[in-house]
C-alpha positions as CSV (number, residue, x, y, z in Angstrom):
1,M,37.9,138.7,-4.9
2,S,36.1,141.8,-6.3
3,L,33.5,143.8,-4.4
4,E,30.0,142.2,-5.0
5,I,27.2,144.4,-6.2
6,T,23.7,144.0,-4.7
7,E,20.6,144.1,-6.9
8,A,19.5,147.4,-5.4
9,E,23.0,148.9,-6.0
10,F,23.0,147.5,-9.6
11,Q,19.6,149.1,-10.3
12,R,20.7,152.4,-8.9
13,L,23.8,152.3,-11.2
14,V,21.7,151.3,-14.2
15,K,19.4,154.2,-13.6
16,Y,22.3,156.7,-13.1
17,M,24.0,155.6,-16.4
18,Y,20.7,155.7,-18.3
19,D,19.4,159.0,-17.0
20,N,22.7,160.8,-17.5
21,F,24.2,159.2,-20.5
22,G,21.5,157.1,-22.2
23,I,23.6,154.0,-21.7
24,N,21.6,150.9,-21.0
25,L,23.4,148.4,-18.7
26,S,20.3,146.6,-17.5
27,A,21.6,143.2,-18.8
28,K,25.3,143.8,-17.9
29,K,25.4,143.0,-14.2
30,V,28.4,140.7,-14.6
31,L,30.3,143.2,-16.7
32,V,29.6,146.0,-14.2
33,Q,30.9,144.0,-11.3
34,G,33.9,142.7,-13.3
35,R,35.0,146.2,-14.3
36,L,34.3,148.1,-11.1
37,G,34.6,145.6,-8.3
38,N,38.4,145.5,-7.9
39,M,38.8,149.2,-8.4
40,L,36.3,150.0,-5.7
41,K,37.9,147.5,-3.3
42,D,41.4,148.9,-4.0
43,R,40.1,152.5,-3.4
44,G,38.5,151.5,-0.1
45,F,34.8,151.9,-0.9
46,K,32.7,149.6,1.3
47,D,30.0,149.2,-1.3
48,Y,28.7,150.5,-4.7
49,N,26.4,153.0,-3.0
50,A,29.3,154.7,-1.4
51,Y,31.0,154.9,-4.8
52,L,27.9,156.3,-6.6
53,D,27.6,158.9,-3.8
54,A,31.2,159.9,-4.6
55,V,30.5,160.1,-8.3
56,A,27.5,162.3,-7.7
57,A,29.4,164.6,-5.3
58,D,32.5,165.1,-7.4
59,K,32.1,168.4,-9.2
60,S,35.4,168.1,-11.1
61,G,34.0,165.4,-13.4
62,A,36.9,163.1,-12.7
63,E,34.8,160.3,-11.2
64,V,32.3,160.5,-14.0
65,T,35.1,160.1,-16.5
66,T,36.4,157.1,-14.5
67,I,33.0,155.3,-14.4
68,L,32.5,156.0,-18.2
69,N,35.9,154.7,-19.1
70,K,35.4,151.6,-17.0
71,L,31.9,150.8,-18.3
72,T,32.3,151.7,-22.0
73,T,34.8,150.5,-24.6
74,N,36.9,153.0,-26.4
75,H,38.6,150.5,-28.7
76,T,39.1,152.0,-32.1
77,F,41.7,152.3,-34.9
78,F,42.6,154.2,-38.0
79,M,40.6,153.6,-41.2
80,R,37.9,151.7,-39.3
81,E,35.1,150.7,-41.6
82,P,37.0,151.7,-44.7
83,E,33.9,151.7,-46.9
84,H,32.9,154.9,-45.2
85,Y,36.1,156.6,-46.3
86,T,35.8,155.3,-49.8
87,F,32.3,156.8,-50.0
88,L,33.5,160.0,-48.5
89,K,36.3,160.3,-51.1
90,N,34.3,159.2,-54.1
91,T,30.8,160.7,-53.4
92,I,30.6,163.1,-50.5
93,L,33.7,165.2,-51.0
94,P,32.9,165.8,-54.7
95,Y,29.4,166.8,-53.8
96,M,30.6,169.1,-51.0
97,T,33.2,170.7,-53.2
98,E,30.4,171.7,-55.6
99,T,27.8,172.7,-53.0
100,C,30.1,174.5,-50.6
101,K,32.2,176.4,-53.1
102,K,30.7,179.8,-52.3
103,D,32.3,180.0,-48.8
104,H,34.8,177.1,-49.2
105,T,33.7,175.7,-45.8
106,I,32.9,172.1,-45.1
107,R,31.5,171.2,-41.7
108,I,32.1,167.7,-40.3
109,W,31.3,166.5,-36.8
110,S,33.0,163.4,-35.3
111,A,30.6,162.6,-32.4
112,A,31.8,160.2,-29.8
113,C,35.3,160.6,-31.3
114,S,37.0,158.4,-28.7
115,S,40.8,158.7,-28.9
116,G,40.8,160.6,-32.2
117,E,41.5,158.0,-34.9
118,E,38.2,158.7,-36.7
119,C,38.6,162.4,-37.0
120,Y,42.3,162.3,-37.9
121,T,41.7,159.7,-40.6
122,T,39.0,162.0,-42.0
123,A,41.4,165.0,-41.8
124,M,44.2,163.1,-43.6
125,L,41.7,161.9,-46.4
126,I,40.5,165.5,-46.9
127,D,44.1,166.8,-47.1
128,Q,45.0,164.2,-49.7
129,Y,41.8,164.9,-51.6
130,F,42.3,168.6,-52.0
131,G,46.0,168.5,-52.4
132,A,47.5,171.8,-53.3
133,D,44.1,173.5,-53.1
134,K,43.6,172.5,-49.4
135,G,44.7,176.0,-48.2
136,K,41.6,177.5,-49.9
137,W,39.2,175.4,-47.8
138,D,38.2,175.5,-44.2
139,T,37.6,171.8,-43.4
140,R,38.2,171.8,-39.7
141,I,36.5,168.9,-38.0
142,L,34.6,169.2,-34.7
143,A,35.4,166.1,-32.5
144,T,33.5,165.5,-29.3
145,D,33.3,162.9,-26.6
146,I,31.8,162.7,-23.2
147,S,35.1,161.5,-21.7
148,Q,37.7,164.1,-20.9
149,N,40.2,161.3,-20.6
150,V,39.9,160.1,-24.2
151,I,39.7,163.7,-25.4
152,G,43.1,164.3,-23.7
153,K,44.6,161.2,-25.5
154,A,43.1,162.4,-28.8
155,K,44.7,165.9,-28.4
156,M,48.1,164.3,-27.8
157,G,47.7,162.3,-31.0
158,I,50.2,159.5,-30.1
159,Y,49.4,156.0,-31.4
160,T,51.0,152.6,-31.7
161,E,51.7,150.7,-34.9
162,E,49.0,148.2,-33.9
163,G,46.2,150.7,-34.4
164,M,47.7,152.1,-37.6
165,K,47.6,148.8,-39.7
166,G,44.9,150.2,-42.0
167,L,47.0,153.2,-43.1
168,S,49.3,153.2,-46.1
169,N,53.0,153.7,-45.7
170,D,52.6,157.0,-47.6
171,W,50.2,158.3,-45.0
172,K,52.4,157.1,-42.1
173,T,55.3,159.0,-43.6
174,R,53.4,162.1,-44.6
175,Y,51.2,162.6,-41.6
176,F,53.1,161.1,-38.6
177,N,56.3,161.7,-36.7
178,N,58.0,158.5,-35.7
179,L,58.8,158.7,-32.0
180,G,60.5,155.4,-31.8
181,N,59.6,152.3,-29.7
182,G,56.7,151.6,-32.1
183,K,54.9,155.0,-31.3
184,Y,53.9,157.7,-33.8
185,E,52.5,161.2,-33.3
186,I,50.1,162.9,-35.7
187,C,51.8,165.8,-37.4
188,Q,50.8,169.4,-36.3
189,G,49.2,170.2,-39.6
190,I,46.6,167.5,-39.2
191,K,46.2,168.2,-35.4
192,D,45.3,171.8,-36.4
193,E,42.4,170.5,-38.5
194,V,40.5,169.1,-35.5
195,I,38.7,171.0,-32.7
196,F,38.2,168.8,-29.7
197,K,35.4,169.5,-27.1
198,T,33.6,167.4,-24.5
199,F,29.9,166.9,-25.2
200,N,27.2,164.5,-23.8
201,L,25.1,163.2,-26.7
202,M,22.1,163.1,-24.3
203,D,22.2,166.9,-24.1
204,Q,20.2,169.1,-26.4
205,M,22.0,170.2,-29.5
206,P,23.6,173.7,-29.2
207,E,21.8,176.4,-31.1
208,K,25.0,177.2,-33.1
209,Y,24.9,173.6,-34.5
210,K,21.4,174.4,-35.8
211,A,22.4,177.8,-37.1
212,K,25.4,176.3,-39.0
213,P,24.5,172.7,-39.7
214,F,26.9,170.0,-40.7
215,D,27.6,168.5,-44.1
216,L,28.6,165.1,-42.5
217,I,28.2,163.6,-39.0
218,F,30.0,160.5,-37.8
219,C,28.3,158.8,-34.8
220,R,29.7,155.3,-35.1
221,N,29.7,152.4,-32.6
222,V,28.3,154.4,-29.7
223,M,24.5,153.7,-30.1
224,I,25.1,150.0,-29.4
225,Y,24.9,151.2,-25.7
226,F,21.5,152.8,-26.2
227,D,18.0,151.3,-26.1
228,Q,15.7,151.9,-29.1
229,P,13.8,155.0,-27.9
230,T,17.1,156.7,-26.8
231,K,18.7,155.9,-30.2
232,E,15.7,157.1,-32.2
233,A,15.6,160.4,-30.2
234,L,19.3,160.9,-30.7
235,V,19.1,160.3,-34.5
236,E,16.4,162.9,-34.7
237,R,18.5,165.4,-32.9
238,F,21.3,164.7,-35.4
239,Y,18.9,165.2,-38.2
240,D,18.1,168.7,-37.0
241,V,21.8,169.7,-37.3
242,V,22.6,168.2,-40.7
243,K,22.3,170.3,-43.9
244,P,19.7,169.3,-46.5
245,G,21.7,166.9,-48.7
246,G,24.1,166.2,-45.8
247,Y,25.2,162.7,-44.6
248,F,25.0,160.7,-41.4
249,Y,27.3,157.7,-40.6
250,I,26.7,155.1,-38.0
251,G,28.7,151.9,-37.3
252,H,28.2,148.7,-39.3
253,A,27.1,146.9,-36.1
254,E,24.3,149.4,-35.6
255,S,21.0,150.2,-37.3
256,V,18.6,153.0,-37.7
257,N,14.8,152.3,-37.7
258,R,13.9,153.5,-41.1
259,N,10.3,153.9,-40.1
260,A,11.2,156.3,-37.3
261,T,13.7,158.6,-39.0
262,R,13.5,161.3,-41.7
263,F,17.0,160.3,-42.9
264,N,17.1,158.4,-46.2
265,Y,19.0,155.1,-46.3
266,I,21.8,155.2,-48.8
267,Q,23.8,152.0,-48.1
268,P,24.8,150.0,-45.0
269,A,25.6,152.5,-42.2
270,I,25.2,155.6,-44.4
271,Y,22.1,157.9,-44.3
272,R,21.3,161.2,-46.0
273,K,19.0,164.1,-45.2
274,P,16.8,164.8,-48.3
275,E,17.8,167.8,-50.4
């Protein structure tokens, strides 16, 4: 039987997750106990307060990574929400090719990149789009996540066939090394197109992001954890680091309050900063 959480402990945990990460777990008491209870018992914690004390005291960040991994879902796969990639290929990349031709630099940010499928899909699409001219362009993608654990997995770039169902055989052959046993590794050329960093979306945007804003930001399937004020504040922070004419992607299960944002709605889950 897993360790039970008291109401006072639950409220403390809810406040900790909301204050530090913007994640709203106020209606998730059963989920919290289900995901943490056995782990705490196995590790010898007498109650949830003792565990939260350990999380707060750990300066290495390992315990924060553990609690985030337990309480959020990092399930993703290649070519997720394919309409986004069709729009990227047919609309955004031709626009960027024209507007960025002076310095041949396209800036893309995969925020909350999880285990890397999103940013690697984007890098493969860009490589295919530019073809022989790819070497003339700097299209390296910034990929960030709060979890050091998933960033580590993303850097390794090893995936199973299950998560690669959305990819063509051509892409699997061109961009992956078959490791056997149903596992594949992203080729080095595509790995080199992605810069991974840890970043908490609740933090202020770095000044360098404002100085060199992005042409496209992905922030998909993470705002489902946030309440409305947190979500609206985050969308506004993203707006400040997108170029005029640049684009912003969210997940299809998410929405942006069009009355509370300066982004223009383009089509489901795609928004644009006015030129």
